[in-house]
N, C-alpha and C positions, 0 to 999 in steps of 0.2 A: 431764970426765965423759962417758962413752960415751952418745951419744944423749940429751943433756941435754933434759929435758922442758920444755915450756912450762908455767908455773905463775903464781901470782898472779891467778888467774881467779875468786876467790871460793869460797864453800862451805867445808866443814870441812877439806878437804885442799888447798885452793888450786887445784883443777882444775875448778871450776864448781859451780853450784847444782843442776844436773840430776843425779840419782843413781838408779841401779837398786837396788831392794830386793835383799837377799841372796837368791840363787836358784841353781838349776841349770837350764841350757838355756832360760832366760827371755829376754824382750826388753822394750824400752821400749814405751810407747804411741807413736803417730805424733808426730814432732817437727817442727814447722814451721820451715823454714830461711829464711823470707823476711826475717827480721831481718838475716841475714847476706847473703843473695842475693835481693833483691826480685823478680827475675824467675825465681827457681829456678835449677837447674843442669841442663844437658843431659848425659846419660850414656848412651852406647851407643844413640843414636837416639831417646831419649825425654826430655822435660823433666819434672823433678820439683820440687815445692815442699816436700817433706818427706822424712824418712828415719827409719829405726829403728835403735836401738842394740841389738845382740845380745850377750848375756853371753859367748858363745863367740868373742869376739875379732874381730867384724866389724860393719860397718853395711851395711844393705840398703835398696834403694829399691823401693817398690811393695808392701811387706809385710815382716813380720818373718821371721826364719829361726832355727829352734831346733836344727837338725842339729848333733850334737856330734862325730861322727867325720868329719873332712874327706875329701871325695872330690876326686880330681884335677880341676882345671880343664881344659877348659871344661865347664860344667854347664848343665842346664836348670833354671830357677827364677828367683828374684829376682836382679836385678842387685846385685852385691856388691863392696864394698871391704873386704878382709880384711887386718888387720895381723898377726894370729896366730890363725887359725881352729883352735881346739882345744877340748877339753872343760873350760872354765873352770868352777869350782865355788866360789861365794863364801859358801856357807851356814855356814862356820865363823865368819863375822863378823869384827869387830875394827876397823871404820872409826873414825877416819881412818887408822890405821896400816897396815891391810891390807884386802884384799878389797873395794876400792872401784871401782865403774865409774861414771864421771862424764862429763858433757858440758857444753859452754859454747857458746852461739850469740850472736855479736855481729857488728856490721857488718863485712863482708869476711872473716870467719873463723869456722870451726867447729872445736872441739877436743874429741875424745873420748879418755878416758884409762882404761886398765885398770891399777890401782895395787896392786902386790904381791898379785896374785890367785893363788889355789891352783888345784888341779885335782881332778877327780872321782876318788874320792868323798870330799870334804871333807878333802883333804890340803893342809897348809900348810907341809910341811917344805921344799918347793921352791916358789918364787914367781916370777912374771913381771910386768914393768912395761913398758907400751908405750902409744903414742899414735897416733891418726890426726889429722892436721891438714889441713883443707881451706881454702884461701884464694884470694883473687883474685890474678891475676898481678901481680907487682911492676912489670912493664914496661907492660902494657896492662890497665887496670882494666875489663875487659869480661867479661860473664858467659859468653862462649863460649871464653874462655881462663882456665883455673884450674889450681891446683896441689894435689897431694896429697903430704904428707910422712908417712912412717912413722918414728917415733922409738922406739928401743929402749933402755931403761936397765937392764933386769934380765931375763936369759934363763936359767932354771934347770930348766924342765921342757918336755917335748915332747908328752906323751900322757897322757890320762886312762885310768883303769882299764877303762872300758867300751869303749875303742877298742883293746883288746889290750895296754895298757900295764901296766907293773909298776914301782912306785916313781917314776913320772913319765916313764918312757922305754920304748922299744920299740914294738911294735904299729904303729899308723898315726899317725905324728907329724903335728904341725900344719903348715899351709901358709899362705902369704901372697900377696896379689896382687889383681888386678882380674878380675872375671868379668861377661860380658855377659848371662848367663842364657839364651843361645840355643843352647848346646851346641857352639858353634864358635869364639867369640872370647874370649880371655883373655890375661892377662899374669901369670906366676907368678914370684915372687921366688926367688933362689937358695937352695937347701937345703930348699925346701918338700917335705914328705912324707918327710923323712929326719932323722936326728939333727943334720945340718948346719944345720937351721933355727936352732939356737942361735947360729950365727955372725952372725945379723942384728944382734946386739948389738955386734959388733966390726968388721964389714965395712960397706961403704957404696958407693953409686954416685956420690957427690959428694965423697969424700975426707975425710969427717968420721965417725969410728966411730959406728955406731948410727943414722945418719941416711940415709934413702933418699928421694929426691925424684923426682917424676914430674909432667910437665906434661900437661894434658888439653886438647886442641884440638877444638872442635866435638864434645864428648862422647866423644872417643876418646883414651885414654891410649896410650902406646907399647905396642902389643899384638902378640900372635902369633895367627895364624889357623890353627886346626886343619883338616886336610884333610876334605872332606866324606865322610861315612860312606857306603859303598856296600853 
């Protein structure tokens, strides 16, 4: 199965007991990560003890982010890890079969899942399923070396109606990657901002379709640095 999801984590769908209420452009309350990482995690020069789950396909550190139309990285704002930053809309309901956004925090690992989610405005004819997995390194169990997995199991839409999309496509498509929030440093996954982002389900950087893995050393994933603006 492409991008086989981690499951068996409890809750109604097996993806954890933390769940976002049905919403459009909403976010979770602050989620303490110290059960997973007692010393927090360093990310782009700052150490964090908590994170926020954003309905629109990302997690952020320092505060929630409700932006629904993805802007090209690098950005000014909250530090972000985005698996599929697009205009997710779960107001049609249907959990646990669809429109579930869940999280699970346990020692050494955090899993956030968007399960069969539709797009704005309340369209469920196309759905996406993906995960962000954050875990300690298998080689060195140290909080300054950690790993992010993006897992993609269903990729059927790229764009919400309010982002210029029609029928889930066109306009400003979703993007994925890492952003430092400083306007200069980011890492963007292939296909971001184009219809090719749907290929995240079948491509990989580790040879397993739908799985993308990045190591984070001293708060820095494998990133690109944009030239300074003059």
